C-alpha positions in Angstrom: -5.5 21.9 -9.3 -7.5 18.6 -9.8 -10.8 17.6 -8.1 -10.7 14.6 -6.0 -13.6 12.4 -4.9 -13.4 9.7 -2.2 -15.9 6.7 -1.9 -16.1 5.1 1.4 -14.9 8.1 3.5 -15.2 6.7 7.2 -12.3 4.1 7.3 -8.7 4.4 8.3 -7.3 4.5 4.6 -9.9 7.3 3.7 -9.0 9.2 6.8 -5.3 9.2 5.8 -6.3 10.1 2.2 -8.3 13.0 3.4 -5.4 14.2 5.7 -2.9 14.0 2.9 -5.1 15.6 0.2 -6.1 18.5 2.4 -2.3 19.5 2.4 -1.6 18.4 -1.2 -0.9 21.7 -3.2 -2.4 20.2 -6.4 -5.7 18.9 -5.1 -9.1 20.1 -4.2 -11.5 17.7 -2.2 -14.6 17.9 -4.1 -16.6 15.2 -2.2 -16.2 12.4 0.4 -19.0 9.9 0.0 -20.1 7.9 2.9 -23.7 6.3 3.2 -23.3 5.9 7.0 -22.1 9.5 7.7 -23.8 11.6 5.1 -24.2 15.2 6.6 -21.7 14.7 9.3 -18.6 16.9 9.6 -15.5 14.9 8.5 -13.8 15.8 11.8 -16.5 14.1 13.8 -15.2 10.8 12.5 -11.5 11.5 11.8 -10.9 13.6 14.9 -7.3 14.3 14.0 -8.7 16.7 11.5 -10.5 18.9 14.1 -9.5 22.5 13.0 -8.2 21.3 9.6 -11.5 21.1 7.6 -15.2 21.9 7.8 -16.0 19.5 5.0 -19.0 17.1 5.5 -19.6 13.7 4.2 -21.8 13.8 1.1 -24.7 11.6 0.0 -24.1 12.7 -3.6 -21.4 12.0 -6.0 -19.9 14.2 -8.7 -19.2 11.9 -11.8 -17.0 14.6 -13.3 -14.0 14.6 -10.8 -10.6 14.2 -12.1 -9.6 11.4 -9.9 -11.7 9.0 -7.7 -10.4 7.1 -4.8 -12.3 3.8 -3.9 -11.9 3.0 -0.3 -14.3 0.2 0.0 -14.3 -3.2 1.5 -12.7 -5.9 -0.6 -15.3 -7.2 -3.3 -17.3 -3.9 -3.0 -15.4 -1.8 -5.6 -16.7 -3.8 -8.7 -20.3 -3.6 -7.5 -20.0 0.1 -6.9 -18.6 0.7 -10.4 -21.3 -1.5 -11.9 -23.9 0.9 -10.4 -22.2 4.2 -11.0 -21.0 5.9 -14.2 -18.1 8.4 -14.2 -16.7 10.8 -16.9 -14.3 9.5 -19.5 -11.7 11.9 -17.9 -12.0 10.5 -14.3 -9.1 8.5 -13.3 -9.8 5.7 -10.7 -7.5 4.4 -8.0 -8.9 1.4 -6.1 -7.5 0.6 -2.6 -9.3 -2.8 -2.3 -8.1 -6.2 -3.7 -10.7 -6.3 -6.5 -8.4 -5.6 -9.4 -4.9 -6.7 -8.2 -4.7 -10.0 -9.7 -4.1 -10.6 -13.4 -7.5 -12.4 -13.9 -9.3 -9.3 -12.5 -7.4 -6.5 -14.2 -9.9 -5.8 -17.0 -13.3 -4.7 -16.1 -16.0 -3.0 -18.1 -13.6 -2.4 -20.9 -11.0 -0.7 -18.7 -7.6 -2.0 -17.8 -6.4 -1.6 -14.2 -2.5 -1.2 -13.9 -1.0 -2.7 -10.7 0.1 0.3 -8.9 3.5 -0.5 -7.5 5.7 2.6 -8.6 9.1 0.8 -7.9 8.1 -1.7 -10.7 5.5 -0.1 -12.9 6.3 3.6 -12.9 6.0 4.2 -16.6 2.8 2.3 -16.9 1.2 4.1 -14.0 2.1 7.5 -15.7 0.0 6.3 -18.7 -2.8 4.6 -16.8 -6.4 5.8 -16.1 -7.2 2.9 -13.7 -5.0 1.8 -10.9 -5.1 -1.3 -8.5 -3.4 -0.2 -5.5 -1.3 -2.9 -3.9 -2.0 -4.6 -0.5 0.0 -3.5 2.6 1.8 -6.9 3.2 2.2 -7.3 -0.6 4.1 -4.0 -0.7 6.4 -4.7 2.1 7.2 -8.2 0.8 7.5 -7.4 -2.9 9.9 -4.5 -2.2 12.0 -7.0 -0.2 12.2 -9.5 -3.0 12.0 -7.6 -6.4 15.6 -7.1 -6.8 16.3 -10.8 -6.4 13.7 -11.6 -9.0 14.8 -8.9 -11.4 18.3 -10.3 -11.4 17.0 -14.0 -11.6 18.3 -14.8 -8.2 15.3 -16.3 -6.6 16.4 -20.0 -6.8 15.0 -21.4 -3.6 12.0 -20.9 -1.4 11.4 -17.7 0.5 10.2 -17.7 4.1 8.6 -14.6 5.3 7.4 -13.5 8.8 5.6 -10.1 9.0 3.9 -8.3 11.9 1.1 -5.6 11.3 -0.5 -3.2 13.6 -4.2 -3.2 14.5 -5.1 -0.7 11.9 -4.5 -3.3 9.3 -7.6 -4.9 10.2 -9.8 -1.8 9.5 -12.3 0.0 11.7 -14.8 -2.8 12.2 -14.4 -4.6 15.5 -14.0 -8.3 15.8 -12.7 -10.6 18.5 -9.0 -10.1 17.4 -9.2 -6.3 17.0 -10.5 -5.5 20.5 -8.0 -3.7 22.8 -8.4 -6.5 25.3 -7.2 -9.1 22.6 -4.4 -7.0 21.1 -2.9 -5.5 24.3 0.0 -7.6 25.6 -0.7 -10.1 23.1 0.7 -11.5 19.7 -0.7 -14.1 17.3 -0.5 -15.2 13.7 -3.4 -15.7 11.3 -4.0 -17.1 7.7 -0.6 -18.8 7.8 0.6 -19.8 4.3 -2.8 -18.7 2.9 -3.0 -14.9 3.1 -4.8 -13.3 0.3 -1.8 -11.0 -0.6 0.2 -14.0 -1.7 -1.5 -14.0 -5.1 -0.2 -10.5 -6.1 3.2 -11.3 -4.5 3.7 -14.3 -6.6 2.5 -12.7 -9.9 5.1 -9.8 -9.4 7.8 -12.5 -8.9 6.9 -14.3 -12.0 6.7 -11.2 -14.0 10.3 -10.5 -13.3 11.7 -14.1 -13.0 9.3 -16.1 -15.3 10.8 -19.5 -14.7 11.0 -19.0 -10.8 10.0 -22.1 -8.8 10.6 -20.4 -5.6 7.6 -20.7 -3.3 6.9 -17.9 -0.7 5.9 -19.3 2.7 4.3 -16.3 4.5 3.2 -16.2 8.1 1.3 -12.9 9.0 1.1 -11.8 12.6 -0.9 -9.4 14.6 1.1 -7.1 16.7 0.1 -5.1 19.8 0.6 -1.7 18.2 -1.5 0.5 16.0 0.2 1.0 12.7 3.1 -0.2 10.7 4.5 -3.6 9.2 7.9 -5.2 10.1 8.6 -8.0 7.6 11.5 -10.4 7.4 12.3 -12.7 4.4 15.1 -15.0 4.0 16.2 -17.2 1.1 19.5 -18.7 -0.4 21.9 -16.3 -1.9 25.3 -17.3 -3.3 26.9 -13.9 -3.3 28.4 -11.8 -0.5 26.6 -9.2 1.6 28.3 -6.6 -0.4 27.0 -8.0 -3.6 23.5 -8.0 -2.2 23.8 -4.3 -1.2 25.0 -3.3 -4.4 22.3 -5.2 -6.2 19.5 -3.6 -4.0 21.0 -0.1 -4.1 21.3 -0.4 -7.9 17.6 -1.6 -8.3 16.3 1.2 -6.0 18.6 4.0 -7.1 15.8 6.0 -8.6 13.1 5.0 -6.2 11.5 8.1 -4.6 10.6 6.4 -1.3 12.4 3.0 -0.9 15.7 3.2 0.8 18.4 0.5 1.6 19.9 1.1 5.0 23.3 0.0 6.1 22.3 0.1 9.7 19.8 -2.1 11.6 16.2 -0.7 11.1 13.1 -0.4 13.4 9.4 0.4 12.9 9.5 4.0 14.1 11.6 5.1 11.2 8.6 4.6 8.9 5.4 5.3 10.8 3.6 8.3 9.4 5.8 8.3 6.1 5.5 6.8 2.7 8.9 5.2 3.1 9.9 1.6 2.7 13.2 1.0 4.5 15.2 -2.2 3.7 18.0 -3.9 5.5 20.1 -6.8 4.5 22.0 -9.3 6.4 24.0 -12.5 5.4 24.2 -15.6 7.5 26.0 -18.4 5.8 24.2 -19.1 2.5 21.1 -17.2 3.6 20.1 -13.6 2.8 17.8 -11.9 5.3 15.8 -8.8 4.0 14.0 -6.8 6.5 11.3 -4.5 5.1 9.4 -1.9 7.0 6.5 0.4 6.0 3.6 2.1 7.5 0.6 0.0 6.5 -1.7 3.0 6.1 0.6 5.0 3.9 3.1 3.2 1.8 0.9 0.2 2.3 -2.3 2.0 1.3 -3.2 5.7 1.0 0.3 7.3 0.6 1.1 4.9 -2.2 -2.3 5.8 -3.8 -1.3 9.4 -3.6 2.0 8.5 -5.1 0.3 6.7 -8.0 -2.0 9.9 -8.4 1.1 12.0 -8.6 2.5 9.9 -11.4 -0.8 9.8 -13.3 -1.1 13.5 -13.4 2.5 14.3 -13.9 3.1 15.9 -10.6 6.3 15.5 -8.6 6.2 12.0 -7.3 6.9 13.1 -3.7 4.3 15.9 -3.8 2.2 15.9 -0.7 4.2 13.0 0.7 7.3 14.6 2.3 6.3 13.2 5.8 8.5 13.0 9.0 8.3 9.8 11.0 6.7 9.8 14.4 10.0 8.8 15.8 9.8 9.9 19.5 
């Protein structure tokens, strides 16, 4: 049993972490820190936890926990770690974008490993510090890694991906209000989304001389959670060749599945799965990738990383059924 601390406990990703950790057989929630909710019951904010816990948000931090999850806004994790000291035994998993890029990976003498288990499992097992991937980045990378690994990204990649409203966090803005999202659809940050940096770094890690550019258009969907991403690029082989390549690459992956049937978002919502589907049209290979943005795209993947770091079963606490109906 390990003691767990959470910093920034009021957001969506923290809420999912709490829900999963309460039911994880190897973890004890030692504290959930929130400056805005200190003293409040957890279930007052995360109302799905009514009857599940009487824990309260804490105004104090235990520096000796075994693992610390940082669920802070982007650019806030570095500032937090600069002002707080933790035990040398404390492993840290950061869910922001502060340490995801190569240039940001080393901080205060510590090295953050990029926490994509399908690519870096052995490094994660040995790591004390993890940079949890972004949600779009997870879905898109898992769609493209097999091609890069086999040196087959030879032309530009066009990606169109839709995320639910929870991807924007709990703070309200013009584009997160119900009246904007309902019966609506829009794109944002076309070709400039911040997750492109980590996507491109992973491609070049596997295919060092790749000149393929990723053209990414992110979209806002009128649903709560999930990411539905499609990517297409040139591919000289047959559809069967592509299926063999992908299934070989992911044969030992705990949560990434290649489906022969058409896929849809309900298959992954409330799970830590990524499901991929392949389609060939003339010389183009279309890869569809679906995940739950709050689980495989955030909190579920963070716990998957924790399991690897502490030598637990990789699927521990993550054997979840999709909200299919």
